[in-house]
C-alpha positions in Angstrom: -38.2 14.5 12.9 -37.5 10.7 13.7 -35.0 10.3 16.5 -31.6 10.0 16.9 -30.1 7.7 19.2 -26.6 7.2 20.5 -26.6 4.0 18.9 -27.1 5.8 15.8 -24.8 8.1 16.4 -21.8 5.7 17.4 -22.5 3.8 13.9 -21.7 6.5 12.1 -19.1 7.6 14.0 -17.7 4.0 13.5 -18.6 4.4 10.0 -17.0 7.4 9.4 -14.7 8.3 11.8 -15.8 12.0 12.1 -16.6 12.9 16.2 -19.6 12.6 17.6 -21.5 16.0 17.9 -21.1 15.9 13.6 -22.5 12.4 13.2 -25.2 13.8 15.8 -25.8 16.9 13.6 -25.3 15.0 10.5 -28.4 12.7 11.3 -30.4 15.3 12.4 -29.9 17.5 8.8 -30.7 14.3 6.9 -33.4 13.1 9.2 -32.2 9.8 10.6 -31.5 8.3 7.1 -27.9 7.0 7.6 -26.8 7.1 3.9 -27.7 10.8 3.6 -25.9 11.9 6.8 -22.4 9.7 5.6 -22.7 12.2 2.8 -23.6 14.8 4.5 -20.2 14.8 6.3 -18.7 14.4 3.6 -19.7 17.0 1.9 -19.0 18.7 5.0 -15.0 17.6 4.8 -15.3 18.7 1.2 -16.5 21.8 2.6 -13.7 22.2 5.9 -11.0 21.4 2.8 -12.2 25.2 0.7 -11.5 27.1 4.1 -7.7 25.6 4.1 -6.4 25.9 0.8 -4.3 28.6 1.5 -2.8 25.9 4.2 0.0 23.6 3.3 -0.1 20.3 3.0 3.6 19.5 3.0 3.4 16.2 4.7 2.1 12.9 4.0 2.5 9.3 3.1 4.2 8.2 -0.1 4.2 5.1 -1.6 5.5 3.2 -4.6 4.4 -0.5 -5.0 4.2 -3.4 -8.0 2.5 -6.1 -9.2 3.1 -10.2 -8.6 4.6 -10.2 -11.9 6.3 -7.5 -11.6 5.5 -5.7 -15.3 3.8 -2.6 -13.6 4.0 -0.5 -10.4 2.6 2.3 -9.3 3.5 5.4 -6.8 0.4 7.7 -4.8 1.6 10.8 -2.7 -1.4 11.5 0.4 -0.4 14.6 1.7 -2.0 16.7 4.9 -0.6 19.4 7.5 1.8 17.4 10.2 3.8 14.9 10.6 1.5 13.8 13.6 -1.5 12.7 10.7 0.9 11.1 8.7 2.2 8.8 11.5 -1.1 8.3 11.8 -2.4 4.1 11.4 -5.0 4.9 9.9 -3.8 7.7 7.2 -1.6 5.0 6.8 -3.8 2.6 5.6 -5.8 4.9 3.3 -3.2 5.6 1.7 -2.5 2.1 1.0 -6.0 1.3 0.1 -5.4 4.3 -2.6 -2.4 2.6 -3.6 -3.8 -0.7 -4.4 -6.7 0.8 -5.9 -4.2 2.2 -8.3 -2.1 -0.7 -8.9 -5.2 -2.8 -9.8 -6.9 -0.1 -12.1 -4.4 1.2 -13.6 -6.1 4.7 -14.4 -4.3 7.1 -17.1 -4.0 9.7 -15.0 -4.7 11.9 -10.9 -8.2 12.3 -12.0 -8.7 8.7 -13.9 -7.4 7.9 -9.9 -9.6 10.1 -7.8 -12.6 9.1 -9.9 -12.3 5.2 -8.9 -14.0 4.1 -6.2 -12.8 4.0 -2.4 -15.8 1.5 -1.5 -19.3 1.0 -2.8 -20.8 4.4 -3.6 -17.8 6.2 -2.9 -14.9 7.0 -4.6 -11.2 8.2 -4.0 -11.8 11.8 -4.1 -14.8 11.5 -1.5 -13.1 9.7 0.7 -10.0 12.4 0.2 -12.4 15.0 0.8 -14.3 13.2 4.1 -10.7 13.0 5.6 -10.6 16.7 5.3 -13.9 16.2 8.2 -12.7 14.3 10.1 -9.0 15.4 10.4 -9.3 18.3 10.8 -6.2 19.3 8.0 -6.5 20.6 4.7 -5.7 16.4 3.1 -4.9 16.4 -0.4 -3.9 13.2 -3.2 -1.0 15.4 -4.8 1.1 12.7 -6.9 0.1 9.0 -9.1 2.7 8.0 -10.7 2.9 5.0 -12.9 5.4 2.6 -14.7 5.1 -0.5 -16.7 8.6 -2.3 -18.2 9.8 -5.7 -19.0 10.9 -5.5 -14.6 9.7 -2.7 -12.2 10.9 -2.7 -8.7 10.8 -0.2 -6.2 12.3 1.8 -2.9 10.3 2.8 -0.3 11.8 5.1 2.0 11.2 3.6 6.2 9.8 6.9 7.0 7.2 7.3 3.9 8.1 10.1 2.6 10.1 9.1 -0.5 9.7 6.5 -2.5 10.6 5.4 -6.0 9.9 3.2 -9.1 12.3 2.2 -11.8 11.5 -0.2 -14.9 14.1 -2.5 -16.5 14.6 -3.7 -19.6 15.1 -7.3 -19.0 14.3 -9.4 -16.2 16.0 -11.9 -14.8 14.8 -12.9 -11.1 16.5 -12.1 -8.4 19.8 -10.6 -9.3 18.3 -8.4 -11.6 15.1 -7.9 -8.8 18.3 -6.7 -6.7 19.5 -4.6 -8.9 16.8 -2.8 -9.3 16.1 -2.8 -5.7 19.5 -1.2 -5.8 19.1 1.1 -8.7 16.2 2.2 -7.3 17.9 3.3 -3.9 20.3 5.1 -5.9 17.5 7.3 -7.4 16.2 7.6 -3.8 19.7 8.8 -2.0 21.0 11.3 -5.6 18.2 12.5 -7.0 19.0 11.8 -10.7 17.2 14.8 -13.2 17.2 11.5 -16.0 18.1 8.0 -17.1 20.8 9.3 -19.4 22.2 12.8 -20.8 19.8 12.2 -24.5 16.8 12.4 -22.1 17.6 15.6 -20.3 15.0 18.8 -20.5 16.7 20.5 -22.8 15.5 23.6 -20.3 18.0 22.4 -18.1 20.4 22.0 -20.3 20.1 25.7 -21.5 20.5 26.9 -18.0 23.3 24.9 -17.3 25.0 26.5 -20.2 24.1 29.7 -19.1 25.3 29.4 -15.4 28.2 28.0 -17.0 29.2 31.1 -19.6 28.4 33.1 -16.3 30.5 31.8 -13.9 33.6 31.5 -16.9 33.1 35.5 -17.3 33.3 35.7 -14.0 36.7 34.6 -13.6 37.4 36.8 -16.3 37.9 33.9 -19.2 37.7 35.5 -23.1 33.9 35.6 -24.5 35.4 33.1 -27.2 36.2 30.9 -24.9 32.8 30.9 -22.8 31.1 28.3 -25.4 33.6 25.3 -24.7 34.5 26.2 -20.8 30.3 25.7 -20.0 30.1 22.5 -22.2 32.2 21.1 -20.0 30.9 22.0 -16.9 27.6 20.5 -18.8 29.3 17.5 -19.2 29.7 16.9 -15.4 26.4 17.9 -14.6 26.0 15.1 -17.3 27.6 12.8 -14.8 26.5 14.0 -11.7 23.3 14.3 -12.6 22.1 11.2 -15.0 21.6 8.0 -13.5 23.5 5.9 -16.0 26.3 8.7 -15.5 26.2 8.6 -11.4 29.1 6.5 -9.2 27.2 3.6 -7.8 26.7 4.6 -4.3 27.8 0.9 -2.9 30.9 0.8 -5.4 32.3 3.6 -6.5 34.6 2.7 -8.6 32.2 1.7 -11.3 29.4 4.2 -12.8 25.6 2.6 -12.6 25.8 1.3 -16.2 28.7 -0.3 -15.7 27.2 -1.8 -12.9 23.9 -2.8 -14.5 26.7 -4.0 -17.5 28.2 -5.8 -15.2 25.4 -8.1 -14.4 23.9 -8.6 -18.2 25.1 -6.5 -21.1 22.5 -5.1 -22.5 20.8 -4.9 -19.0 19.7 -1.0 -18.6 17.5 1.6 -16.8 14.4 2.2 -19.3 12.7 5.0 -16.3 12.1 6.2 -13.1 9.8 7.8 -11.2 10.6 9.5 -7.6 8.0 11.4 -5.4 9.8 13.1 -1.9 7.7 14.9 0.5 
């Protein structure tokens, strides 16, 4: 077996972030082959991750960003187990690099993102697996969303726990950009279920109607009135929980739809994506 020097161990530690003893063992198991030792540590990280499958990775970092032209945006979430790790600069930097790669490549799925190169010879999936061993927690890339529109804006909460992408149907310079940022903040604060009542999930509508009927029944309303009463409650649900119908948080005298139309009569939101940890 080739002699493993302290310098070799230190170099592997600086490259991978793994502990000194882990690096020493990796080099010994790999007969001093530096690249094989890196692979060993990545595989070790993935093996450790398998033992952590029953743990909950509920903390982490979410990042939303757009391209320079604000026509495309992405959102990624890298999860971990503790807030201590989520606030670590290196963990945030890894999440940011994954976001940059996602924006550059715009993959069609989370699986597609995981298969992209993080660095030469290392996929994003490899890097995430490696961090399980380096950090000693369950690390998962849990969400990837993308959005294209005439103008895409973002909101990133200061604690990296909530991010939003919102698409507008028109691009109009800084005025529209500010409107988009305001609406993204609205989404983060008010958590709408859809853009408008027209695209609410039918399962949600069915559930709200059933709840409305049961409430009316419990209030002693006659059976022939239940449908009408439930429909009225559903309409209120739409007003409070669909984006364009919500009261605008920065001016409660108008809805989000009225706010946008006040800037340009055809201006509206095409879609939004939100992730919160």
